[in-house]
C-alpha positions in Angstrom: 89.1 -67.2 -0.7 92.2 -68.6 -2.4 93.3 -71.6 -0.7 97.2 -73.3 -1.3 97.1 -77.1 -1.1 100.3 -78.7 -0.5 99.7 -82.1 -2.4 98.5 -83.8 -5.6 97.0 -86.9 -4.7 93.6 -88.1 -4.4 92.9 -86.1 -1.5 94.5 -83.0 -2.7 92.7 -83.3 -6.0 89.4 -84.1 -4.5 89.5 -81.0 -2.2 90.4 -78.9 -5.0 87.4 -79.8 -6.9 85.6 -79.3 -3.9 86.8 -75.8 -3.0 86.5 -74.9 -7.0 83.1 -76.0 -7.0 82.1 -73.7 -4.1 83.4 -71.0 -5.7 86.7 -70.8 -4.2 90.3 -70.2 -5.6 92.7 -73.5 -4.9 96.1 -73.6 -5.7 97.8 -76.9 -5.8 101.1 -77.6 -5.5 103.0 -81.1 -6.2 106.4 -81.5 -4.1 107.7 -83.4 -7.2 105.8 -81.3 -9.7 104.8 -84.4 -12.1 101.5 -85.2 -10.5 100.2 -81.6 -11.7 102.1 -81.5 -14.7 98.8 -82.1 -17.1 97.0 -79.4 -15.1 99.8 -77.0 -15.1 99.4 -77.1 -19.2 95.9 -76.1 -18.9 94.1 -79.4 -18.6 90.9 -79.4 -16.6 90.5 -80.9 -13.0 87.7 -83.6 -13.3 86.3 -85.0 -10.2 83.3 -87.9 -10.2 81.1 -89.8 -7.8 80.7 -87.7 -4.5 81.8 -84.4 -6.1 81.3 -83.2 -9.5 83.9 -81.1 -11.1 85.4 -80.1 -14.3 87.5 -76.9 -14.9 91.2 -75.7 -14.8 92.7 -74.7 -11.2 95.9 -73.0 -10.2 98.9 -74.9 -10.0 101.7 -73.2 -8.1 105.5 -73.4 -9.2 107.1 -74.3 -6.0 106.1 -74.3 -2.3 106.6 -70.2 -2.2 104.1 -69.8 -4.9 101.6 -72.0 -3.5 101.8 -70.2 0.0 102.4 -66.6 -1.2 99.2 -64.3 -0.1 96.9 -67.2 0.2 94.2 -67.3 2.7 94.9 -70.4 4.2 97.1 -73.4 3.5 96.2 -77.0 3.3 98.6 -79.9 3.8 97.0 -82.9 2.1 99.3 -85.6 1.4 100.2 -88.8 3.2 102.1 -88.7 6.9 105.3 -89.9 5.2 105.5 -86.6 3.2 104.5 -83.9 6.0 108.1 -83.0 7.5 109.4 -82.4 3.9 106.3 -80.4 2.9 106.4 -78.5 6.4 110.2 -77.6 5.9 109.3 -76.4 2.3 106.8 -73.9 3.9 108.0 -72.9 6.8 110.2 -70.1 5.0 107.5 -68.8 3.6 104.5 -69.0 6.0 103.6 -66.0 7.6 102.0 -64.9 11.1 98.4 -65.2 11.5 98.1 -67.2 8.2 96.0 -70.5 9.2 97.2 -73.7 8.4 94.9 -76.8 7.9 96.8 -80.6 8.3 94.4 -83.2 6.8 94.4 -85.6 8.3 96.8 -84.8 11.3 99.5 -88.0 12.2 102.1 -87.7 14.6 101.8 -84.6 16.3 103.1 -83.0 12.9 101.5 -79.7 14.4 104.0 -79.8 17.3 106.9 -80.3 14.5 105.5 -77.3 12.5 104.7 -74.9 15.6 108.5 -75.7 16.5 110.0 -74.5 13.4 108.1 -71.5 13.0 108.6 -70.4 16.6 112.1 -70.8 15.5 111.3 -67.9 12.8 109.1 -65.8 15.4 105.6 -66.7 12.9 102.5 -67.7 15.4 99.7 -68.9 13.4 96.7 -71.3 13.9 97.2 -74.8 13.0 94.1 -76.4 12.4 94.3 -80.3 12.7 91.7 -82.9 11.4 91.0 -86.3 12.8 90.6 -87.8 9.0 90.1 -86.3 5.3 87.5 -84.4 4.1 86.6 -87.4 1.4 87.8 -90.6 -0.1 89.2 -91.2 -3.5 91.0 -92.8 -6.0 93.4 -90.9 -8.6 93.1 -92.0 -11.8 95.8 -93.1 -14.3 95.3 -89.9 -16.7 96.8 -87.7 -14.1 94.1 -85.3 -14.4 91.2 -86.7 -12.7 89.8 -88.3 -9.3 87.0 -90.3 -8.5 85.6 -89.0 -5.2 84.0 -92.3 -3.1 82.7 -90.2 0.0 82.3 -86.8 1.5 82.7 -87.4 5.5 79.4 -86.4 7.0 81.5 -85.0 10.1 85.3 -84.3 10.4 86.7 -83.7 13.8 88.9 -80.6 14.3 91.0 -78.9 16.8 93.4 -76.2 17.0 97.1 -75.1 18.3 96.7 -73.3 19.9 93.5 -74.8 21.6 92.3 -71.1 22.0 91.6 -70.6 18.5 89.0 -73.6 18.1 85.9 -71.8 17.5 88.2 -69.5 14.6 89.4 -73.1 13.1 85.8 -74.3 12.7 84.5 -71.1 11.4 87.2 -71.2 8.7 86.6 -74.7 7.9 82.8 -74.6 7.9 83.0 -71.4 5.5 85.5 -73.5 3.1 84.0 -76.9 3.2 80.6 -76.9 4.8 78.8 -77.5 8.2 80.4 -80.9 9.1 83.3 -80.1 11.6 82.9 -81.2 15.1 85.3 -79.4 17.9 87.4 -82.1 19.9 89.2 -81.5 23.2 92.5 -80.6 21.7 95.4 -81.6 19.6 95.7 -84.6 21.8 92.2 -85.7 21.2 93.2 -85.4 17.5 95.9 -87.7 17.8 93.8 -90.3 19.1 90.6 -89.8 16.8 92.6 -90.9 13.4 91.4 -94.4 13.3 92.7 -95.3 9.6 95.6 -96.6 10.9 94.0 -99.4 13.4 91.0 -100.3 10.8 93.9 -100.9 8.2 96.0 -102.8 10.6 93.4 -105.4 11.0 92.5 -105.3 6.9 96.0 -105.7 6.0 96.9 -108.2 8.5 94.6 -110.6 7.8 94.5 -110.0 4.3 97.8 -109.7 3.7 98.3 -112.6 1.1 96.0 -111.0 -1.2 98.0 -107.8 -1.1 101.3 -109.5 -1.8 99.8 -111.6 -4.5 98.2 -108.4 -6.4 94.9 -109.6 -6.2 91.7 -107.6 -7.0 89.3 -108.1 -3.8 86.7 -105.8 -2.1 87.7 -104.7 1.1 84.3 -104.1 3.0 83.5 -107.7 2.0 86.7 -108.9 3.6 86.1 -107.4 7.0 84.7 -110.6 8.0 83.6 -111.2 11.5 87.3 -112.0 12.6 88.9 -109.2 11.3 86.1 -107.0 12.4 86.7 -108.5 16.1 90.4 -107.4 15.8 89.8 -103.9 14.9 87.3 -103.7 17.6 89.8 -104.9 20.0 92.6 -102.6 18.9 89.8 -99.6 19.0 89.4 -100.7 22.7 93.1 -100.0 23.8 92.7 -96.3 21.7 89.8 -95.6 23.8 91.3 -96.5 27.0 94.7 -94.3 26.2 91.8 -91.4 25.7 90.2 -91.9 29.0 93.6 -91.9 30.5 93.8 -88.3 29.5 90.7 -87.2 30.4 89.6 -87.4 26.6 86.2 -88.3 24.7 86.6 -89.7 21.0 84.6 -91.4 18.8 84.3 -95.1 18.7 85.4 -97.1 15.5 81.5 -97.7 15.4 80.7 -94.0 15.1 83.6 -93.3 12.6 82.3 -95.8 10.2 78.7 -94.9 10.5 79.6 -90.7 10.3 82.1 -91.4 7.9 80.2 -93.9 5.6 76.6 -93.3 6.4 75.8 -96.9 7.4 73.7 -97.7 10.5 75.4 -98.6 13.8 76.2 -102.4 14.4 79.6 -104.5 14.4 82.3 -103.3 12.5 82.0 -106.2 10.1 78.3 -105.9 10.2 79.1 -102.0 9.0 81.4 -103.0 6.3 79.0 -105.7 4.8 76.6 -103.4 4.4 79.1 -100.7 2.9 79.9 -103.8 0.5 76.1 -104.6 -0.3 75.7 -100.7 -1.3 78.5 -100.9 -3.5 80.6 -98.7 -1.3 83.0 -101.1 0.4 86.0 -100.5 -2.1 88.8 -102.2 -2.8 91.7 -103.5 -0.9 95.3 -102.8 -2.0 96.8 -104.5 -4.4 100.4 -104.4 -3.3 102.0 -104.8 -0.1 103.7 -101.5 -1.0 100.6 -99.9 0.5 100.1 -96.9 2.8 98.1 -99.2 5.1 101.8 -100.3 5.7 104.2 -97.8 5.1 102.0 -95.1 6.3 99.6 -96.2 8.7 102.2 -98.2 10.9 104.8 -95.7 11.5 102.6 -92.5 11.4 99.4 -94.0 13.0 100.2 -97.1 14.9 103.7 -95.9 16.4 102.6 -92.6 18.1 99.2 -94.4 19.5 101.9 -97.0 21.0 103.8 -94.0 22.2 100.8 -92.7 23.9 99.9 -95.8 25.4 103.4 -95.5 27.2 102.9 -92.3 28.4 99.5 -93.0 29.8 100.6 -96.1 31.4 98.3 -97.9 29.1 100.5 -100.1 26.9 98.9 -100.7 23.3 99.8 -104.6 23.2 97.8 -105.1 20.0 99.4 -101.6 18.3 102.8 -102.7 19.2 102.1 -106.3 17.9 101.1 -105.0 14.5 104.1 -102.9 14.3 106.7 -105.6 15.0 104.7 -108.1 12.8 104.9 -105.8 9.9 108.4 -104.6 10.7 109.3 -108.4 10.3 107.0 -109.6 7.2 108.3 -106.5 5.2 111.8 -106.8 6.6 112.0 -103.0 7.4 112.0 -101.0 10.5 108.9 -99.1 10.3 109.4 -97.5 13.6 112.7 -95.6 12.3 110.5 -94.4 8.9 108.6 -91.9 11.2 110.7 -89.1 10.8 108.5 -86.7 12.9 108.5 -87.9 16.6 112.5 -88.1 16.9 112.4 -84.5 16.3 110.1 -83.8 19.3 111.5 -86.0 22.1 108.2 -87.0 23.3 109.3 -90.5 24.8 109.1 -90.3 28.8 107.4 -86.7 28.6 104.6 -86.8 31.6 100.8 -86.8 31.0 100.6 -83.2 32.2 103.2 -81.7 30.0 102.4 -83.4 27.1 98.8 -81.9 27.3 100.4 -78.6 27.9 102.3 -78.7 24.6 99.3 -79.7 22.7 97.4 -76.8 24.0 99.7 -73.5 23.7 102.0 -72.2 21.3 105.5 -73.2 22.0 108.4 -71.4 23.5 110.7 -69.9 21.1 114.4 -71.0 22.0 
């Protein structure tokens, strides 16, 4: 199948390599054009680690070129770039053409569906609770080191009625690893990176600011692990109030990183012992702050207010990081203001997360 990939970072490169190795035809599009420049000139894309691949892949001239005639479109870039890419793709997407959002944040599917409804376009939007893989792009501009490919990825669709189709498509492209969750709202409460990164970054902030090289897994100490577990409890209580079942943070680590169940600290220490603990950010200019706070913690806090289950620790993290960075991180979220969800009832929100938007 021919798959348009909107994005050109580590996840996009890793997914392109994964698809090409499986016999599919990925088409990469970089919004800036810079990250795919060498690939466009004919250099091979190289992936090492959990995905091994080397070969040329197609590079789109622009978003229209990336979307035109492909069997599916994958949005694979940080959440702070989602609105820009959605807006670029909307004029070119056609009814029935599936769009996969990897991974889904801040109800981006509702924003995309609303923009498409303005054009009278209806298509299945498939949302993932996390990315297919983890990795790090290399400085050469043509290669990616893939750290891991997740065993399980939670998936849902807008509309909810397309869930089986969405799972089947994802399985055909990326293998038998997808688990259908109970709709878009369950996926919104299944992305655990923001709460994990809050605990890790907050309690290792000076390491980041000083530019140290530090092992992330080994520095998820018992204190850091307990904070992550407390954040997770807030998320689980919000999900419960909506009648939804979502994975615990321990289940997430076990399924994503193939370690036995234990405390969050114990599981990270095991990853570190196996050489898979990774490295923490060496700068405060990190997605752990500038993506995960506005596009992860902020929408979870919003859901807590809607559900009547205030996420006190999430809100504290937002305020602490906003103060530390001297920046209004809530205002950095450019998706939520367009959706006007503040004050919506739980029942109306569930309805919006399950059905096509009404044009007009």
